[in-house]
matplotlib code that plots the C-alpha trace (Angstrom):
import matplotlib.pyplot as plt

x = [95.7, 97.7, 98.0, 95.3, 95.4, 92.4, 92.0, 93.9, 92.3, 92.6, 91.3, 89.0, 86.6, 83.0, 82.6, 79.1, 76.0, 73.5, 70.6, 72.8, 76.0, 78.7, 81.6, 84.8, 88.0, 91.1, 93.5, 93.5, 92.7, 91.2, 87.8, 85.8, 82.2, 80.9, 77.7, 74.8, 75.0, 78.6, 78.0, 77.3, 76.2, 72.4, 69.9, 70.4, 67.3, 68.6, 72.3, 72.0, 71.2, 74.7, 77.0, 77.4, 79.6, 82.9, 82.9, 86.3, 85.9, 88.0, 87.4, 88.6, 89.2, 86.9, 88.0, 89.8, 88.8, 92.0, 90.2, 87.4, 89.4, 86.5, 87.2, 84.7, 85.0, 83.5, 83.1, 81.4, 84.4, 86.5, 84.0, 83.5, 80.3, 77.8, 77.2, 74.1, 71.4, 70.3, 66.8, 64.3, 62.8, 59.2, 56.4, 55.0, 51.3, 49.6, 48.4, 44.7, 45.1, 47.0, 44.3, 41.5, 43.4, 44.0, 40.4, 39.0, 40.4, 43.5, 43.1, 45.6, 44.9, 44.6, 41.8, 40.0, 40.3, 38.6, 35.9, 35.4, 35.2, 32.5, 30.5, 30.8, 29.6, 26.6, 25.7, 25.9, 23.5, 21.0, 21.1, 20.2]
y = [191.7, 192.1, 195.5, 195.9, 199.2, 201.2, 201.0, 197.7, 194.7, 191.2, 187.7, 186.4, 183.6, 184.2, 182.8, 184.1, 185.6, 187.9, 189.9, 193.0, 191.6, 189.0, 188.3, 187.6, 186.1, 187.9, 185.7, 183.1, 185.7, 188.7, 189.1, 192.1, 192.9, 193.4, 195.5, 194.3, 197.6, 196.7, 193.2, 194.1, 197.0, 197.5, 196.5, 193.4, 192.1, 188.8, 188.4, 184.6, 185.0, 186.5, 184.8, 181.5, 180.5, 179.3, 181.5, 183.0, 186.7, 189.7, 192.6, 196.1, 197.6, 200.6, 201.5, 200.0, 201.0, 200.4, 200.8, 198.3, 196.2, 196.4, 196.3, 197.5, 195.7, 196.0, 193.4, 195.8, 198.2, 195.4, 195.1, 197.3, 199.2, 198.1, 200.6, 202.7, 202.1, 205.2, 206.3, 205.7, 208.9, 209.3, 209.2, 212.5, 213.2, 213.5, 217.1, 216.1, 215.0, 218.2, 220.4, 218.6, 218.9, 222.6, 223.4, 221.8, 221.0, 223.0, 226.7, 229.1, 230.4, 233.9, 232.7, 230.8, 233.8, 236.0, 233.4, 233.0, 236.8, 237.0, 234.1, 235.8, 239.1, 237.3, 235.7, 239.1, 240.6, 237.8, 238.3, 242.0]
z = [151.1, 147.9, 146.4, 143.7, 141.8, 140.8, 137.0, 136.6, 135.0, 136.6, 136.1, 138.8, 139.7, 140.7, 144.2, 145.2, 143.7, 145.4, 144.0, 144.2, 142.6, 142.3, 144.6, 142.6, 144.1, 142.8, 144.6, 147.5, 150.1, 148.3, 146.8, 145.5, 144.6, 141.1, 141.6, 139.4, 137.4, 136.5, 135.2, 131.6, 129.4, 129.6, 132.3, 134.3, 136.0, 137.2, 137.7, 137.4, 133.7, 133.2, 135.7, 137.6, 140.5, 139.2, 136.1, 135.1, 134.5, 133.6, 136.1, 136.4, 139.8, 140.3, 143.9, 146.9, 150.4, 152.4, 155.8, 155.2, 152.7, 150.2, 146.5, 143.9, 140.6, 137.1, 134.4, 132.0, 132.1, 130.5, 127.6, 124.6, 124.7, 122.1, 119.3, 119.8, 117.2, 115.3, 116.2, 113.4, 112.2, 113.5, 111.0, 110.3, 110.7, 107.4, 106.6, 106.7, 110.3, 111.2, 109.6, 111.5, 114.8, 114.3, 113.4, 116.6, 120.0, 120.6, 121.2, 122.7, 126.2, 124.7, 122.4, 125.2, 127.6, 125.1, 124.7, 128.4, 128.9, 126.2, 127.8, 131.2, 129.8, 128.3, 131.6, 133.3, 130.8, 131.3, 135.1, 134.8]

ax = plt.figure().add_subplot(projection="3d")
ax.plot(x, y, z, "-o")
ax.set_aspect("equal")
plt.show()
């Protein structure tokens, strides 16, 4: 197995696809795995929509396990992250809706507690 350094970028060829990722040959005798989460920026539901066997790809070495000989690769680490879209400001509730909501429905626990105590006292008076 050739010496592949963590953090280095290499060219490789996709040799196999599985639901969990793609196997990429780095040379004649060495291949590594690109986990599905490392294929591209964003969510990947089906790896076959992004890669095919025989595709030439740029990969970055994430880790090398000398004992097992396994190499973890990333295609997305070689790509520039897409710019995040600015969140649109949420529409504000019109004041008529706010006023209606505050006059009915929501009461603080303190207000409700006072109401419940009053109701309980009335029931006690009726029972006597």
